[in-house]
C-alpha positions in Angstrom: 0.0 0.0 0.0 2.8 2.4 0.9 4.6 1.6 -2.3 1.5 2.5 -4.4 1.1 5.8 -2.4 4.8 6.7 -3.0 4.5 5.8 -6.7 1.4 7.9 -7.1 3.0 10.9 -5.4 6.1 10.6 -7.6 3.9 10.3 -10.7 1.9 13.4 -9.6 5.1 15.4 -8.9 6.6 14.4 -12.3 3.4 15.3 -14.2 3.2 18.6 -12.3 6.8 19.4 -13.2 6.2 18.5 -16.8 3.1 20.7 -17.0 5.0 23.5 -15.2 7.9 23.2 -17.6 5.5 23.3 -20.6 3.8 26.5 -19.1 7.2 28.1 -18.6 8.2 27.2 -22.2 5.1 28.7 -23.6 5.5 31.8 -21.4 9.2 32.1 -22.4 8.3 31.7 -26.0 5.5 34.3 -25.7 7.9 36.8 -24.2 10.5 36.0 -26.9 8.0 36.5 -29.7 9.1 39.3 -32.0 7.1 42.5 -32.0 6.3 44.0 -35.4 9.6 43.4 -37.3 10.5 45.7 -40.1 8.8 44.0 -42.9 10.8 44.1 -46.2 9.0 45.0 -49.4 7.3 42.0 -51.1 8.7 43.2 -54.4 12.3 43.1 -53.2 12.6 40.8 -50.2 16.4 41.1 -50.0 19.7 40.1 -51.6 19.6 37.0 -53.7 15.9 37.4 -54.8 16.6 39.2 -58.1 14.7 36.7 -60.3 11.2 37.8 -61.1 9.5 34.4 -61.3 8.8 34.3 -57.5 5.8 35.7 -55.8 6.7 36.3 -52.2 4.4 37.4 -49.3 5.4 38.2 -45.8 3.4 36.0 -43.3 3.3 37.6 -39.9 4.1 35.5 -36.8 1.2 33.7 -35.2 0.2 31.1 -32.6 -0.8 27.6 -33.8 -1.8 24.4 -32.1 -0.6 20.9 -32.6 -2.2 17.7 -31.3 0.1 15.3 -29.4 -1.4 11.9 -29.6 -2.0 9.7 -26.6 0.3 6.8 -26.0 0.9 3.7 -23.8 4.1 3.9 -21.8 6.4 1.0 -21.2 4.5 0.1 -18.0 1.2 -0.2 -19.8 -0.3 3.1 -18.6 -2.2 5.3 -21.0 -1.2 9.0 -21.4 -4.0 11.1 -23.0 -3.4 13.3 -26.0 -3.2 17.0 -25.5 -2.9 20.3 -27.5 0.3 22.3 -27.5 0.4 25.9 -28.6 3.6 27.3 -30.1 4.7 30.5 -31.8 5.5 30.5 -35.5 7.8 33.5 -36.3 7.1 35.7 -39.3 8.6 34.5 -42.5 8.4 34.8 -46.3 6.1 32.5 -48.2 7.2 32.2 -51.8 5.2 30.6 -54.6 7.5 29.6 -57.5 6.0 30.3 -60.9 
């Protein structure tokens, strides 16, 4: 009985630390998210883009969500799936013509 209690406490502490680490990662990423970068011109995005067969558009940074699937661990316990939000920095999206 005591062994089960200790294992349950350890599992609870580990999951709390994992959730806390994820929260800190999201908070750290949110604070590191760039604020309104100087957006280059779509017609001349920078050096090396002198060919005219590209159509480039600046896509601003945004938050997106990804689903992490549930899984069985090596002890046969089921861990439920969950959503994770992360920051996608602003970047050029070019369509080659």
